[in-house]
N, C-alpha and C positions, 0 to 999 in steps of 0.2 A: 255180531259182526261189528267191528270198529271201522268207521270211515273218518279219515283225517283230511280229505280234500276231494274236490270234484274233478272228474277226469275230462269232461267235455260236455257237449250237448247233443241230443239226438237229432237236432235240426242240421248238424254238420256231418252226420253219418248217412251212408246209404243203407238201404234195407239190409239188416244183418241176419235174420233168420234165427236169432238167439231167443231163448225164453226171456220174456220181459216181466219183471216184478216192479211194482210201484210203491213208493213211500208217499203217502198223501200228507201234505202240509197245509196248515192254515196260513193266511197272509202274515200274521204276526210272528210266525215261526221261521220265516225265510231268512231273517238276519240273526238268528240265535247261533251263538258259537258252540254251545253244548246242548244237545237235544237227543232224547231217546224216543224212538218210534217203533212201531211194528208194521212191517210191510204187508201188502195185500195177501201174500202167501203165508203170513204168520211168522216171518223171520224177524228176530229182534235186531234192530239197527241202532247203534250208538254213534252219534256224529259229534266229533270234537275237532272243530276248526280253530286251533290255537294260534294260527298265524294271522288272523284277522277276520273281518266280516265275510261270511260265506256268500251272501247275496244270492241265495238259491232261487232259481227260476224254473218254470215248467220245462221238462225235458232234460234237466241237468243229470248227467250220469254220475252216480255215486260209486258204482262197482261194475266191473266187467271181467269176465273170464271167457273160456272157450264155449261154455254152455249157456250162460245167462248174463243179463244186464239188469242192474237196479237203477231206476230213474225216479226223479222227483215229479210228482203230479200235484198241482196247486188246486185246492178246494175252492170253488166259487162261494161267494158270500153276498149278502144284501149290501148294496152300495147306493150312496147318493151320487147321481151322475149329473154333471153340469157340462153343457156344451157351450162354452163362451163364444159370443159372436164378435168380440173385440178384445184387444189387449187390456182395455180399461175394465171390462167385465171380469176377465181372468184375474187381474190384479186385485179387484175388490173381493172376489170370492176367495182368493188365496189369503188375503188379509183376514177375512172372517174365520176361515178354517185355522189359520195360524194363531189367531187370537184365542182360540179354544184349545191350542196345543194338540191338535189332532193330526194324524198322518194324512198326507195328500199324495195321490197317485195320478199319473198321466198316461193315457192310453188312446191312441188314434184320435187326437184332437179333443178328447174328453178329460175333464178333471173328475177324479173319483175319490170318495171318502167312505170308509166303512160306515154303514147306516147307524145314525144316532138321531133319535126323534127330535130333541131340542134344536140341533143344527138344521135338520130338514125343515122344521117349522120356521126358524129364523130366515133361512134362505128363501123359502117360499113366500113368507110375508114381506120380504124385502123386494120382491118382484122378479127374482131370478127364475129362469125356466129350469126346474129341477125335476128329476124323475128317479124312481127306485128300480134298480135292476139287479139281477144275479150276475156278478162278474168276477173274474179272477184278478186279484190285486197283485201286480208284479213289478211295475215300474214306479217305485217310490221317488218322489221329488225330495232331494236332500235339502233340508231346511236350516242348515247350520248358518248362523248369522255371520256375515263377513263384512269388513269395511269396504267402502268404495275404492277399489284398487285401480289405479290408472294403468291402462295397457298401452300398447303402441298406437299411435295415430289418434289419441284422445278417446279411445273406446273404453267403456266401463266393463268391469267383469260381469255385470248382470246381463249384458248383451250376449254372453257366451253360454247361456243355459242351453244345453243340448235338447233339441226337440221342441222347444217352446217357441211360439211365434214371437217375432221381434217387432 
């Protein structure tokens, strides 16, 4: 089955009574534009999102008809979890993670990084309160470097980060 776009998300639908099939994705597969997977029921699924980054999340609907719906399910993985107590701590941790060119995720006030032993040891030895948990990595922080762009009333673009404390 060829999928070229997502239809919506299960969180926006009422209970449907349709047969639900799931395509399980790892965190690093959520942004792939071309991906072949096998659903839980054994159906071959080819995803080709040629119009841009699919940014797939838990519950995204890939296919729906009168009898069934195929949705995305994210597989949890081992993560380094940091709960920063201040913007200074969050900035320092982001710097360390970015310096290693690793992906960084944000979820309910926590910074998450896929588990990597050298980074865990570095953060722990630097005095940060870190822990290892099984979590679903879904809300990746976009780390494209941008210049300091001046917005209205003297506000910098970095104050516009959605969901991050200011």
